[in-house]
N, C-alpha and C positions, 0 to 999 in steps of 0.2 A: 720293661714290663713285658710279661709274656702270658699268653693264654693258649693252652693246647687246643687245636682245632676241634670243633664239635663234629658230630657225624656228618658225612657228606650228604647234601640234600637229596641226592639220588639213591641213597642207601635205604633199604626197607626199614621201616620203623615198627615198633611193637604193636602200634595201633594206628588206625586212620585218624588224622587230626579232626575230622568232621564227625559230629554227633549224628550217627545214622538213626538212632532211636527218635531223635527230634524230627527227622525227615521221613519218618515211616509212612506218613500220609501222602508223600509225593507220588504223583500219578505216573511219572516217567522215570526211566533209569538211564544212566550214562552207559557207554560201551563196556565199562568194567563192572557193571552191575550195581554201582552206587546210585542211590536215589538223587535226583536233581532237586536242589533247593529252589524256592520261589525266586530268590534274588538271582541265582544263576540262570534260571529260565528267562528272567526279565532282562538280562544283560544284553544291551544293544549298542554296539559302538558306532552305529550310524545315526543315533539321536544326538542333538546338539550338546547335551550335558557332558557326554564323553569327550568331545573335542574342546569344550570350554575349559575343562579342568580334569584331565584324565586321571591324575594322581588322586584327586579327591573323589572322583566318580567310583574308584575301586578301593576306597578306604575300607569298606565293609569286608571285601574279599581278603585283604591283607590281614585283617583281624580275625575273621571267622572261617573263611574257606579259601585259603591261599592258592589252591589249585582246584579249579572247578570246570565242569563240562558245560559248554554253551551250545544248546540246541539251535540257537539262532545262527551260529557260525559253523557248527560241526567241528569245533576246535576245543581243546583243553586250554584254558586261560591260566597263565602262570603270573603271579603278582608280587611275590616277595623277592627281595634282593638276592639272597643266597641261592634260591632256586633258579632264578633267571640266569645268574652267573654260572651255576653248575651246568645248565643245559647248553649255554654258549660254549663252555669249556670243552665239552665232549661232542665234537662235530662228526664222530663216527656213529655213536649211538643215536645222536639227534642230527639227522641230515638236514642241510639247508636247501634241499632240492625243491621244496615247495615255496620258497621265498618269493618267487615271481608268478606263482600260480594264481589265476583269477579267483578271488575269494567269492565272487558271484558268477556261477557258471554261465558260459556264453550260450545264447540261443542258437538254433540252427541258422537263422537269418544272419546273425552276427558273424558266425563262423564263415558263412558264404561271402560276406562282405570283405572280411579280412583276407580270405583266400584270393579274392579278386585283386587285392593289392599286392599279392605275393608275400604276405606277412609270414615270417618263419622264425619268430623269436625262439631261441634255444638257450643254451647255457651261457651264463656270464660269470663274473667274479663272485657274485653274491649267492648263486644258487647251484654251484657245482660241488660235487663230492671229491674226496681224496681218492687217488693221488693226483687227479687232474688239477684240482684247485691250487695246491701248493706248487706244483710244477710250473704253472703259468704265473702264479704270483711272484715266484722267485725271479722269473725272467723280466717281469714288468714293473718291479717296485723301485728301481733306481731313481726315477723322477720324483718319488715321494720322500726321498731322504732329506733331512734338514738342510744340508749344504746346497741342495738344488732349490729347495723351496724359498730359502732366504732371498734369492735373487728376485722374487716376486714382490717383496715388500715395498720397494720404492715406487713401483708401478701402481700398486694398490693405493698407496698414500697419495700419489699424484692424482689419480682418478677421483679419490674421495674429496680432495680439496677442490678440484675443478668442478665437480658436481655440486658441492656445497656452495660454491661461488654463484651458482645459478639461482639459489633460493635463500641465501643467508640473510639478505636484506628485505625479504618479503614478509617475514613474521609468521608464516603459516605454510605447512607443507604436508603432503601425504608421503611419508618416507619410503613406503613400499614402491610407489609409482616413480618418485623422484630419484631414488638412489639404490634401495636395497635389492631390487631385482636387476637393474641395469648393470651395476658393477660386478656382482658375482657372475653374471652371464658373460661379461666381457673377459673377466679373468679366466673363467672356465674354457672359453673358446681359445684364448691365448695359450693356456696350459696344454690343451689338447692339440693345438695347431690347426683348429678348424676355422674356416672363414665364416664371417658373420652372415647368417642366412636370414636375419631379420628377427629382432628380439620378440616382437609381439607374436609372430607365428610360432616360434619355439616355445614361448610361454603357453600358448594355446595347446600345442602338442603335449607339453609336459603335464598339463592338467588332465588332458584326455588319457595319457598313460597312467596317471595316478588313479583316476576313477575306474579305468578299465581293469586295473590289477587289484586295487585295494578298496574299491568303493562298492556301493550297492545302487547302481542306477536303475531307473525304471526300464521296462522293455523299449519304450520309445527313446529314452536317453541313450540306451545301449547302441542303438542304430547310429545316432549322430556321433557318439564316441568312437564307434568302430571305424567310421570314415576318417576321423581325425587321427586315430592310431595308424590306420593304413597309410595316410598321407605322411605321417611322421616316419614310418618305416621306409617309405620310398625316398623321402628327403635324406634320411640317414644313409641309405644305400648310395644315393647319388653323390653325397659328400665323400663317402668312403671310396667310391670308384675314382673320383677325381684325385684323391690323395694317393691311391695305389698307382695311378698312372705316372706320378712323380714322387716316389717314396723317400726322397732325400730331404724332405722338409723337417722343420723343428716342431716338437710337440709330442705329447704322450701317445697319441694315436699313430703318428708316424713311427715312433719307436715300436709300437705294437705291430704295425705293418712289417717293419724290418725283422722283428722276431718271428713273424709268420713266415717270411721268406726263408729265414735261417733255420727255423724249427717248425715246419708245417705240421708235424705230428703232435707237438705240444700246443701250438697256437693255430688251430685249423681255421679255414675260411668261415665256417659256421659261427665260430667264436667271434671272429672279427665283425661279422655282420650283426650279430646280436649285441655285442658290446658297444658298437657304434651308436645304436639307438639308446641303450640303457645309460651310457655315460653322458650323452647329451642332456638327458633329463636329470640324472643324479648329481652331476658335477656342479650345478649351480642352484638347483631348486632347494636342496637341503640347506645350503649356506644362506640363501635369500631368506628362507623361513626362519632359520635359527637366529639371524641378525634381527629381524623384525620382532621375534619373540623376546630377544634379549632387551631391546629398547623398551618394549611394552612392560617387561618385568621390572626393569630398573626405574622407569618413570612412574610406575604404579607403586613402587616402594621407595618413597622419596629419600629416606635415610640412606639407603644403599646408593642411590645416585649421588647424594651429597657427599658421601664418604669417598667415592672414587674421584669426585671433582676436587676434594680437598687433598687426596693422596692418589694421584694417577698410577703409582706403583702397584695399586691393588687391581688394576684393570685386567691383567692376565687371569687372576683368580676370579674376578667378577664374571669373566667369560665362562669359566668352568661352572660357577654357581648358576648362571643363567642356563647353561646346557643341562644342568641337573634339574632345575625347577621347571624349565620350559624348553626342552630340546625340540628340534624339528622332527625327530624320529620317535614316534610314540611306541611302536610295537613292531616286532619282527616274527618270522615264522620258522618252525622246524617240524620234522616228522620223525617219529621213533622207528628205527630200523630193526628193533627187537623189543621184547617186553621190557619195560623200564619202570622205575619208581622215581617220582619227582615230588618232593615235599611230603613224603609218606603216602602218596596216592599211587596205586598200581595202574599203569597204563599199558594196554595191549599193543603189540607190534602194529605199526601203521597209524598210530594215533598222531593227529596233527596238533601242534602246540602254537598258541599265540603268546609270545613272551612280551609282556607289557613293561618295557623299560621305564616308561613314565610313572608307573606304579612303583617299580623297584626303587626308583630314585627318591621316593617319599617314604621308604620303609624305615620306621624308627628303630628297628633292630640293627640297622647299620649306620644311619645318620642321626646325630643328635639334633633335636628340635627341627625335624625335616620340613615342617610347614613354614618355617621362617626363611626369608631371603637374607642370607648372611654372606657378604662378600669377604669376610674374614675366615670362612669355613675352610680349614685345611684339607678336609676330606672331600671337598667338592669334586676334585679331579677323579674320584673313584666312581663317578656316575656311570650308568650303563648306556647312555645315549649313543655312544659310538659302537656299542656291542662289546664283545670280549672274546679273547682267544684268537684262533687262527683266522677267523673271518672279521676281525675288528676292522672298522672302516679305514681303508687306505688313505682316503682324502681328509682325515680328521685334522691334520695340521694345516691344510689349506684353509679350511673353515675357521680354525682358531686364529690364523694370521689375519684374515679379513675382518673378523668380528673385533679383534683387538684394535686394528687400525681405525675402524669406523668409530668405536667408542672413544678412542684417544682424540680423534679429530672433533667429535661433538663436545667432549669435555673441554677441549681447548677453546672452541669457538662459540658454542651455545650452551654454556653450563646452566643458564636460566630457562632452558627449554622445558616445556611441560606438555602433558597430554591435553588434547582438546576434550573438554568435559562433554559427557552425554553421548559420545560416539558408541555405536554398537560394533563390536569386533566379530567379524564373520570368518569362519573357517570352512575349508572344503571337507565335505563329509566322506571320511574313509577311515580305515582301521589304523593307519601307520604313519602318515605325514601330517604335520601340523604347522600352520603359519597363517597370520592374518592376511586377508585380501587387501586391507587398507590399514594405515596407521597414521592418524592425523595428529600433528603436534603444532604448537604455537609458541611464540616468544616475542619480546619487545626488542626490535632491532636497535633501538637507541641504547640498549644495555649490552649490546654485543661487545665483548672485550676488545676486539680490534678497532672499535670506534672510540674507545675510552683510553686515552694515553696513560691514565693512572693505573689501569688494570689490563695490561697487554695479555694476549693469549699465553697460556702456560706453554712451557717448552716441551718438545717431544722427547721421550726418553732417549738417552744417548746410545743405548745398545738395544738391540732387538733380537730376541731368541725365538726359535721355532720349537713348538711343543708345549708341554704342560708348564704351569707357572713354577717359578723357583719358590721353594718353601720359605726362605728367609724373608720374603717380602709380605708374608701373610700374617701380620700381627696387628693388634689393636693397642692403643695407648691406654693404660689404666693408672690409677693413683693408689699408692699404699695408704689406705684409710686407717688401719690400726695394726699394731704389732704387739702381740701378747705372749708372755712366756707359757710354755706347755711342758714344764718339767725341765730337768737339767739339760742344757744344750739344745733345746727345741723351742721353736717360735711359731706361733700361729699368725699367719699373715692374711690380712683382710684387704681385698682390692675392690675398688669401685670405678665406674667410668668417669672420665674427666668432666663430662657435661651432665651427669646425673641420669643419663638415659639407662634403661634396663640393659642388663648383660644377658648373654645367651642362656637359654635353659640347658640343663644337663641332667643326666641320669646316673644312678648308682654305679660306681666303678669308673666314672669318667676322670680324665686328667687334663691338665693344662700345661703348657710350656711357659716358663718365665724366662725372659730375655733381657739381660742388662749387664753392663760392664764386660761385654765380650763373652758372656756365659749364656748357655741355653740349657735349662734343666726341666725335667718333667716331675710334676707333683700331683698326686691324686687329690681330687676335691673332697672336702669333708664338712662343708657348711650345710645349710638347709636348702634343698633344691627350690622350695617355694619362694625363697628370697631372691628375686631377680635383680636386686640392686648391689649385691656383693658376691664375690667368689672367695672362698677360703681354702688355704692349704696349710699344712704343717711342715716346716723344714727342720730337719735334724742337722745341726752343725757338725761337719766332719773336719776335725782339725788336721787330719792327715790326708784329706781328700784332694781333689783336683782344683779346688778353689771356688767352685760354684756356690756351694752351701754357705761358705764363709762370707762370700759377697752378699748373698741375699739376707743373711742374718746380721751382718756387721755394718755393711756400707749403705744400706737403704733406710734413711730416716722416714718417719711418718710424713706424708705429704709429697714424697718424691714420686716421680713418674717412671714407668718402665713399660716394656712391651710384653704382651701376653698373647699366646696362640692357643686356639681351642675354644671350648672344650671338645674333646674327642674321646670315644669310649671303645677300648679294645678288651675290656674286662667286664663284659655286659652280664647282668644278672638275668638268668632264666627264671621268669616269674610263674612258670607252669608247674613246678615241682610240688610235692606234697610236704616235704620237710627240708630244712636247711641247717647245715653245720658251718659256721663261720670261724675261721682260725686265723689269728694274727699274732705275729711276734714283732716286738719293737715298733718301729715307725710304720710297719705294715698295717697298723690299725686304721690308717686313714681311709682306704677304700672300704674296709669292713664296717666302719661306722656308717658310711653312706648306705651300704647294703642293709644294715640293721634298721636304719631309719625307714627304708623303703619297705622292708618286710613287715615292720610294725604297722605301717600305714595300710598295707594290703591285708593285714590280719593273718599272715602266714606263720606257722610254727617255726621257730628258729632258736638256736643257741649260739652264743658268741664266746669263743674261747680266746683269751688274751694273755699272752706270756710276755714277761719283761724281767729285767735284772732287779729293779727296785721300783717302788711306787713313784718315787721322785723322777724316774726316767720314763714313765709310762704316759705318753701324750693322750690328751682328751679323756682322761680318766673321770674327771668330774662330770662331764656330760654323759658319758656312758652310764655312770651310776645313777644319774638323774633320770635318763630316758629309757634305759634298758636293764635296770637292776635285776629284774626277774629272769632275764635271759642271759646274764653275764656270768662267766666263770673266769676268775683271775688265777694266774699262776706266777707268783712273785718269787724269783730265785732267792733273793735275800731273806725271804721268810720261809725257805725250805720247801717251796711248792714247785712241782715239776709237771709240765704238760705231757701226759702219757697218751700219745697219739693212738697206739693200738687199742687202748681202752675206750678212748673217746669215740673212735670210729668203728667199734666192733659191730654195731647193729645197722650199718649202712645198707640200704636197699636200692634197687634200680630206680625207684621213684624219688630218691633223695638227691640233693645236690650239696657238694662240699666246695666251699670257696676259701682260698687261703692266700695270704700275702706275707712274705717274710724273707729271711736270708736263705741262701742256697741249701744249707743243711736241713732246714725245715722242709723245703720243697722236695729235696732228694728223698727224705724219709716218707713223705706223702706219696711220691711216685712208687716207691717200693711197696707200700701198703695197698696201693690201688691197682696193682697188676692184675688182680682177678675181678676188678669192678667192671661193669659195662662202660663202654665209651660214652663220655658226656657227663659222667657223675662228678668227676674231679675237675675243678677249674682253679688255676693258680696264677699269681702275678709275682714276678721278681721285682725287687726294688734296687737291684744292683746289676750293672752290666760289665763288671770287671772281666778282662780277658778278651773283650771284643775289639779293642783298639788295634789299629794297624801299625805295625812296626816294619817299615820298608827294608831295614837292614836284615830282617829275619825271614823275609818273604821270598817267594820265587814267582816268576811270571808264568802265566798259563793262557791257553786259548779256550774261549767259550764258543762252541759251535751252536748257532741258533738254528735248529732243525726246521722250524716253520718259516723262518725268514731267509734261509739260505745265506746267512752271514757268518763270518769268522771274526770274532771280537777279541782283540789282544788285550789282556789284563796285565799291566806291568806291576812290579812289586810295590809301587807307591800309590796304587789305585785299588779301590774295592771293585768287586764285580759289578755292584750297583752303579758306581760312577762310570765304569767303562760302558755298560749297557746304555745308560742315559746319554752319554756322549755320542753313541752310535745312532741315536734317535729312537731307541726302543723305550716305550712307555712302561716303566715299572714303578708303581707307587712306593713311597717310603714315608716313614714317620720318625722313628727314634734314631736310626743309624747306629744303634748299639746292640742289635740282635735281641731286643726285648719285646717288640710288639707283634712281629709276624707279618706286617704289611707287605714287605718286599719278597715274600716267598715265591720261588720259581720251581717249576717241575723239572726234574732231572731224568734224562733218558739213558745216559751212560756216563761212566767216569766215577772214580772214588772222590769223596768229599771230606774236607777238613771242616767239620762242624764246630762253630764257635758261638752259636746262639743260645738263648735261654728259652726258646719257644718249643722246639720239637721234643717229643718224648723219646725215651731210649729206643723203643721199638721203631719209631719213625726214622730215627737216625740210622738204625741198623738196616732198614729197608733201602736206604739210599735213593729214594725217589723224590726228595724235596730238599731245598736248601734256602737259606736266608741270604740274599744277595748283598746285603749291607755289610756283612762281617765274615761269612763263611767263604771258603775258597776251594779250588780243586786241590786234591791231595797230590795229584800228578801234574802232567803237562796239558791235560785236556779234559773238558767236561762238556757234555752234550745236553742242551736245554730245550724244552718244548716252548720256544718263543719264536 
């Protein structure tokens, strides 16, 4: 499946997405001259509602005003997924230099206090610009590679078990105090090579650092915080000086010290001193908070907890879903180095941006049913919690590792654990970091599996991998409820959950993967979205195909079970257009029917053009005629009718949208007709990925140079670029592995490309700036990627 990319979020649009006329009475104006809405003026990230549920708190903004000026902060607030991602991607236009700037300006008294402690916080990994940032990152990233991090897993598991031994028979515990702060701190200090200076003091220092940088303390509180920040600075410097005196120790800070000695121009002393303090706070606080958030999320959504208890293979993906729903990093900051456009809003040079990842993670334009906690969600790994691009969190895999181990151990030993009812969850008031101060749980020790010989604790997974979850393990079991003919050689398959529970919601254009008999195939959903108890697809049996369609049509009797992944939507309907033209050929009707259903429900004008060889081979025809007769145009080849695309599309305007699904010849003709159309009018989906399969006998090896990571990745003839990148520990999301969806797109800086995808347009291929890692390859011996 393939969808040409829409216009870049930072590209100017024809009109501002905000209704200025409706805001004409606003008393104040933003720096770009736009009126400030009442809701934007009222936005206050320091009130409890923001911290309790940041995604829900900004729902209004995602829908009505996705980029708005906050006079409370003096920042532009960015709330939608694609806009947040676009800003993170461009770290030249949007500098990270303000990431550690105090969001509440310090008073003269506070500055004097900090000066008295010698406080001299400067640049660190998170707030430095290029080329300094990447030069340092290249020198200091080896310790974060998967082959190094995997050595931490036995220690994390041993600490988890020993810590649980202290309270497993008590029946009640505050998990934050008992475990989730202590172990991440221990692991962080071990990773850094730093001696334990006292957990409670470091915790107090980390809180002070958070409030000092991202909070809004009162003038009185600022004084107390300043003293703690100053003491934190002095503690960090004392630790650093001790390590520098004997720089041959083990740990990331020792490696950083040695790189300073070898490359003082790249890793100067000011960087060492600033990083020492920053890393002591960041290395454990984010993981502690993320773990507590994850357990609160899973135990608050009991089905999700029960699902991972029944199938621990889902735990790696449950970690990603928890990071999406309740990550420990809510928002990050950037500043525009030149005039820019984000989400259609013109921002002057110097504009400061608050990128709310917690809002982006709930954007329905990217995630299906984002308000639900779904441990089967394949796209969970696409969350923005770790950021994106060159500044993506280097420690992300350390956090993933610990969260996974903690959940595995609790699932094994306390599957019957539950939240203590009535407890109030408190969070530290600030813009950017979120985690509960306490998390009380309870259980009946008599039901602990280790006490019951009949139900021993579940086994730990035999293998442990570092990084994002493997896609193959993220499936749910469904039952084939019905199998109905839909014309010659086509079958409509109806699936339901095995226990009668509702299935995930989905939107027009979404698809699922069916997995059975060694086959995994994608099919667009074509049932009724309001029916949460079934999911429906139509499968066209291909006698000469690779066997998948034959298996699903011939070998699955009603009542049989199989695995299903999704829903996921890469062919999303833009619901803001004035008029719609839907075009389908053959089995391409399935997503078009769902779009027609949605447009009818919205009351939007649309026409559905459907071409096929004969009526007997045109799936879903009866329902189309029943529900969309007034909008349906049929072109039956056996009856002498032909779809004349130039005539059908002669009156297309920039306000229209054309959606199409069908064979390559249909898409090729549409692309030719659309060469003069504005970008974003035509959207299409292939249902065939022929030509994308890898044939090692016909391939050549090449080297992928990762410019941002300073890595050289060898891609042999029997591996795709995507496989080689993932093996090197580089997070590149993927979905179809056939060049149909566009998920694995990477930016190309240099080198000729052998394009084999069905996603990029002719002009995009000719530009040579992008490629699909799952199928396309270097045309020569080398390609340089912005990774």
